[in-house]
C-alpha positions in Angstrom: 0.0 0.0 0.0 2.9 2.3 0.7 4.1 1.9 -2.9 0.9 3.1 -4.5 1.2 6.5 -6.0 -0.4 9.5 -4.4 -3.1 9.9 -7.1 -4.6 13.0 -5.6 -1.2 14.7 -5.4 -0.4 13.7 -9.0 -3.6 15.2 -10.4 -3.6 18.3 -8.4 0.0 19.4 -8.3 0.9 22.1 -10.9 4.6 21.2 -11.2 4.1 17.6 -12.5 2.6 16.1 -15.6 -1.2 16.0 -15.8 -1.3 12.5 -17.1 -0.9 9.9 -14.2 0.7 6.5 -14.4 -1.0 3.5 -16.1 -4.2 2.5 -14.6 -4.9 5.9 -13.0 -8.1 7.6 -14.1 -7.6 11.3 -15.0 -10.0 13.7 -13.7 -9.7 17.0 -15.5 -10.1 20.3 -13.8 -12.8 22.8 -14.7 -10.4 24.7 -16.9 -9.3 21.6 -18.7 -12.9 20.5 -19.3 -13.6 23.9 -20.9 -10.5 23.6 -23.1 -11.5 20.0 -24.2 -15.0 21.2 -25.1 -13.5 24.2 -27.0 -11.1 21.9 -29.0 -13.8 19.4 -29.8 -16.1 22.2 -31.0 -13.3 23.6 -33.2 -12.7 20.2 -34.8 -16.4 19.8 -35.5 -16.6 23.2 -37.1 -13.4 22.6 -39.1 -14.6 19.2 -40.5 -18.1 20.7 -41.3 -16.5 23.7 -43.0 -14.2 21.6 -45.1 -17.0 19.4 -46.2 -19.1 22.4 -47.2 -16.2 24.0 -49.1 -15.4 20.7 -50.9 -19.0 20.3 -51.9 -19.1 23.9 -53.2 -15.9 23.4 -55.1 -17.3 20.3 -56.7 -20.5 22.1 -57.5 -18.6 24.9 -59.2 -16.6 22.4 -61.2 -19.6 20.4 -62.3 -21.6 23.6 -63.2 -18.7 25.4 -65.0 -19.7 26.8 -68.4 -18.5 24.6 -71.2 -16.3 26.6 -73.6 -15.1 25.7 -77.1 -12.2 27.7 -78.3 -11.3 27.9 -82.0 -8.0 29.4 -83.2 -5.9 28.3 -80.2 -2.7 28.1 -82.3 -2.7 31.9 -82.8 -1.5 34.5 -80.3 -4.9 35.9 -79.4 -6.3 32.4 -79.2 -3.6 31.1 -76.9 -4.0 34.2 -74.7 -7.7 33.5 -74.5 -7.0 29.8 -73.5 -4.4 31.0 -70.9 -6.9 33.3 -69.2 -9.8 30.9 -69.4 -7.7 28.1 -68.0 -7.5 30.0 -64.7 -11.1 31.1 -64.5 -13.3 29.4 -61.9 -16.5 29.5 -64.0 -15.4 28.6 -67.5 -13.9 25.3 -68.6 -12.4 24.9 -72.0 -13.6 21.5 -73.1 -12.8 21.6 -76.8 -10.1 23.2 -79.0 -10.0 23.7 -82.7 -7.7 25.3 -85.3 -7.2 25.4 -89.0 -3.5 24.5 -88.8 -2.7 22.1 -86.0 -5.8 20.0 -86.3 -5.1 16.5 -85.2 -2.3 17.5 -82.9 -2.3 18.5 -79.2 -2.0 21.8 -77.4 1.6 20.9 -76.5 2.5 20.4 -80.1 1.6 24.0 -80.9 2.8 25.4 -77.6 5.8 23.3 -76.4 6.3 25.7 -73.5 3.3 24.0 -71.8 5.2 20.7 -71.5 4.2 17.2 -72.7 1.4 17.1 -70.2 -0.8 19.5 -72.3 -2.4 16.7 -74.2 -5.7 18.3 -75.0 -6.4 17.5 -78.7 -6.9 20.2 -81.3 -9.8 19.4 -83.6 -10.7 20.6 -87.1 -13.4 23.3 -86.9 -16.6 21.5 -88.1 -20.2 22.1 -87.2 -19.9 19.2 -84.7 -17.4 21.2 -82.7 -20.1 23.3 -81.3 -22.1 20.4 -79.9 -22.9 20.6 -76.1 -21.2 24.0 -75.6 -22.4 26.9 -73.5 -19.8 29.3 -75.0 -18.1 29.5 -78.4 -15.0 31.6 -78.6 -13.7 32.3 -82.1 -10.1 33.6 -82.5 -9.9 33.3 -86.2 -8.6 35.5 -89.1 -11.2 37.8 -90.5 -13.6 36.2 -93.0 -13.8 32.8 -91.2 -16.0 33.3 -88.2 -19.1 34.5 -90.2 -19.4 31.6 -92.6 -18.8 29.2 -89.8 -21.6 30.7 -87.7 -23.8 30.7 -90.8 -23.3 27.0 -91.1 -24.2 26.5 -87.5 -27.3 28.6 -87.9 -28.4 26.6 -90.9 -28.2 23.4 -89.0 -29.9 24.9 -85.9 -26.8 24.5 -83.8 -26.5 28.1 -82.5 -29.5 27.7 -80.1 -28.4 27.9 -76.5 -24.8 29.0 -77.4 -23.4 32.4 -76.8 -20.6 33.5 -79.1 -17.6 35.7 -78.6 -15.8 36.6 -81.8 -12.3 38.0 -81.4 -12.0 38.6 -85.1 -13.4 41.3 -87.3 -16.4 39.8 -89.0 -19.1 41.4 -86.9 -17.6 44.7 -85.8 -19.0 46.8 -88.6 -22.7 47.1 -88.7 -23.0 48.3 -92.3 -22.4 45.7 -95.0 -21.2 48.2 -97.5 -18.6 49.6 -95.1 -17.5 46.0 -94.4 -17.1 45.2 -98.1 -15.0 48.3 -98.6 -12.8 47.7 -95.5 -12.3 44.0 -96.0 -12.4 43.7 -99.8 -15.3 41.2 -99.8 -19.0 40.9 -99.3 -20.1 40.1 -95.8 -20.5 36.3 -95.6 -23.4 36.3 -93.1 -25.2 39.6 -93.0 -28.3 38.1 -91.4 -26.3 37.7 -88.1 -25.2 41.4 -87.9 -28.4 42.4 -86.2 -27.6 39.9 -83.4 -24.1 41.2 -82.8 -23.1 43.7 -80.2 -19.8 45.6 -80.4 -17.8 44.5 -77.4 -16.2 47.7 -76.1 -17.1 46.9 -72.6 -16.9 50.4 -71.1 -19.3 51.7 -73.7 -21.7 48.9 -74.5 -21.9 47.0 -71.2 -25.7 46.9 -70.9 -26.1 45.5 -74.5 -23.3 43.0 -74.0 -25.0 41.5 -71.0 -27.9 40.2 -73.1 -26.1 39.6 -76.4 -26.1 36.2 -78.1 -23.0 37.3 -80.2 -20.3 39.8 -79.1 -17.9 41.2 -81.6 -14.7 42.0 -79.7 -13.2 45.3 -80.9 -9.9 45.6 -82.6 -6.8 46.7 -80.6 -6.3 50.1 -82.3 -10.0 51.0 -82.0 -10.0 50.0 -78.3 -7.1 52.3 -77.4 -8.2 55.2 -79.6 -11.8 55.1 -78.6 -11.2 55.0 -74.9 -9.0 58.1 -75.2 -11.0 60.0 -77.7 -14.2 59.7 -75.6 -12.6 62.0 -73.0 -11.7 64.6 -75.6 -15.1 64.6 -77.2 -16.7 65.0 -73.8 -14.5 68.0 -73.2 -15.9 69.7 -76.3 -13.0 69.0 -78.6 -13.8 69.1 -82.3 -12.5 68.4 -85.8 -11.2 65.0 -86.9 -9.7 62.6 -84.5 -6.0 62.3 -85.1 -4.6 59.1 -83.7 -1.0 57.9 -84.1 -0.5 54.4 -82.6 2.4 52.0 -82.2 2.0 48.2 -81.8 4.1 45.2 -81.0 4.7 42.6 -83.6 2.3 40.1 -82.0 -0.5 42.2 -83.3 0.3 41.0 -86.8 -0.4 37.4 -85.7 1.6 34.2 -85.6 1.7 33.4 -89.2 5.1 34.1 -90.7 5.5 36.9 -93.2 8.3 38.9 -94.7 7.0 42.1 -93.0 7.3 40.6 -89.5 10.5 38.7 -89.7 13.2 39.6 -87.1 15.5 41.2 -89.6 12.7 43.4 -90.9 11.4 44.7 -87.6 14.4 44.8 -85.3 16.1 48.2 -84.9 13.3 49.8 -87.1 10.0 51.5 -86.9 7.6 51.7 -89.9 4.2 53.2 -90.6 1.7 51.0 -92.5 -2.0 51.1 -93.5 -1.7 54.8 -94.2 -4.0 57.1 -96.1 -7.1 55.7 -94.4 -6.6 52.3 -95.8 -6.4 50.4 -92.5 -9.5 48.4 -91.8 -9.8 49.7 -88.3 -10.5 53.2 -89.5 -14.3 52.6 -90.2 -14.5 50.7 -86.9 -13.3 53.8 -85.0 -15.5 56.2 -87.0 -18.5 54.0 -86.3 -17.9 54.3 -82.6 -16.8 58.0 -82.4 -19.2 59.3 -85.1 -16.6 61.6 -86.5 -13.7 61.4 -89.1 -10.6 59.6 -87.9 -7.1 60.2 -89.3 -5.2 57.1 -88.3 -1.5 56.3 -88.6 -0.4 52.9 -87.2 3.3 52.0 -86.7 5.0 48.6 -86.2 7.7 48.7 -83.5 10.2 46.1 -82.5 8.5 44.9 -79.3 6.5 41.7 -78.8 3.4 43.0 -77.2 2.0 46.4 -76.2 0.2 49.3 -77.8 0.3 53.1 -77.3 -2.2 55.5 -78.9 -1.7 59.2 -79.0 -5.0 60.9 -79.8 -5.1 64.6 -80.7 -8.0 66.9 -81.3 -8.7 70.7 -81.4 -9.9 71.9 -78.0 -12.1 74.9 -77.1 -10.3 78.0 -75.8 -12.0 77.8 -72.4 -10.8 74.3 -71.6 -8.3 73.9 -68.8 -6.0 71.1 -67.9 -7.8 70.6 -64.6 -11.1 70.3 -66.3 -9.8 67.9 -68.9 -8.3 65.7 -66.2 -11.5 65.9 -64.1 -13.5 64.7 -67.1 -11.3 61.7 -67.5 -11.4 60.8 -63.8 -15.2 61.2 -63.8 -15.7 59.2 -67.0 -13.7 56.2 -65.8 -14.3 56.4 -62.0 -16.5 53.3 -62.0 -14.4 51.3 -64.5 -12.4 48.7 -62.7 -10.0 48.1 -65.6 -9.3 51.7 -66.6 -6.6 53.7 -64.8 -6.5 57.5 -65.2 -2.9 58.7 -64.6 -1.2 62.0 -64.0 1.7 61.2 -66.3 1.8 59.5 -69.8 1.8 55.7 -69.6 4.3 53.3 -71.1 3.4 50.0 -72.7 5.3 48.0 -70.1 2.9 49.4 -67.5 0.1 47.2 -68.8 2.1 44.3 -70.2 0.3 41.0 -69.6 -2.8 42.7 -68.1 -6.3 43.6 -69.1 -5.8 47.2 -68.0 -6.1 50.5 -69.9 -3.9 53.4 -68.8 -5.1 56.9 -69.8 -3.5 60.3 -69.5 -4.9 63.5 -70.9 -3.0 66.7 -71.6 -4.0 70.2 -72.8 -1.8 72.4 -75.0 -3.4 75.8 -74.4 -1.2 77.8 -76.8 -2.1 75.6 -79.7 -5.6 74.9 -78.5 -5.2 71.1 -78.8 -5.9 68.3 -76.4 -4.3 64.9 -76.4 -5.1 61.5 -74.8 -2.3 59.0 -74.3 -3.6 55.4 -74.0 -1.6 52.2 -73.3 -3.0 48.7 -73.5 -1.6 45.2 -74.1 -2.7 44.4 -77.6 -3.2 40.8 -76.7 -4.8 41.7 -73.4 -7.3 44.6 -73.4 -6.8 44.7 -77.2 -8.0 41.0 -77.6 -8.3 38.2 -75.1 -8.6 40.0 -71.8 -11.3 42.3 -73.2 -13.0 39.1 -74.5 -13.0 37.6 -71.0 -14.3 40.9 -69.6 -17.2 40.6 -72.0 -17.8 36.9 -71.1 -18.0 37.9 -67.5 -20.6 40.5 -68.3 -22.5 38.2 -70.5 -22.9 35.6 -67.7 -23.4 38.0 -64.8 -20.0 37.3 -63.2 -17.7 39.9 -61.6 -16.3 41.8 -64.5 -12.7 41.6 -63.5 -12.8 37.8 -62.6 -9.8 36.0 -64.1 -8.3 39.2 -65.7 -4.7 40.0 -64.7 -4.2 43.5 -63.3 -0.5 43.3 -62.3 1.9 43.9 -65.2 4.9 41.8 -66.1 7.8 43.8 -64.8 10.5 44.6 -65.5 
């Protein structure tokens, strides 16, 4: 009996372990009971929360909108795939391309590694089966006849379309024929298309069955010229723009070879011949004098928009107008200094700066975008978010690739 431990002393002495020797029943104190209850409750809540989150995650995955993307072997198409791949509510389930059909995503884009085994199909009417969204990143002249074929077979019902190409940007068929050198292949669908400059046509985009994504030059020019027009500036819109070589597409050409573009800047599409001129004039409702330049960078676009300004306009008023116009636009940044293309590289942002020259009574807007971002795929995703009632900035990068 003398060798038996002093159980009471063991359990109620603060300077020894709480757990007694084998065979001894532990009687917790009031404080220890409270801590055990608290720990048990925490574990129950954690397990329940994890189960709920898992179920929500699985629900999101099973209810993701099914996307078919055509044109994934091009720069704009790949950028669209890259952004959609990280979006929680869109799932790219099918890929198609003209060149590259019968291969895999990794074959066209080796940087993704051999694990990118998603097949690339030929673009047939069957490609659109069981889709919620059809994204077309095709050269101009290809989207319209493809959609006409789908419509003829009754396959467009229930599908919403985003066209990153130029087939549905111009509302007038005569203007289209003049700009693109051919008759419009599917004029009956023009009445269903909404021009997808999100900051201007957001309400119409929300209900549109077909959204025509704007061109890169018209996007940058229009977002800048709107401020000058609101300030009472008049006369034609003069816009001088520079663009990276990716804007010319991935297909090889003599004009975009390294030896042709490196250490050189060249104007092209001059004298009002560029097909984006009527697109700008359609949106701005005034004449546009446009001079595009190809510069030796990969991606990025800078537009310098100049108009005659009224004599009473001040710099403070011009800046206030820009701030007011874009105060509620999450992807437009109004700056106090001119932007650089590197400031928006890899993002869906638009950077805007406006400046008055009072002596010459002219006003200018300087606008920087990524030609593959806000100028193409990121604006496309912005439009898809609006079309499906999702947060407008969801899945769109807003931090630039620096340095």
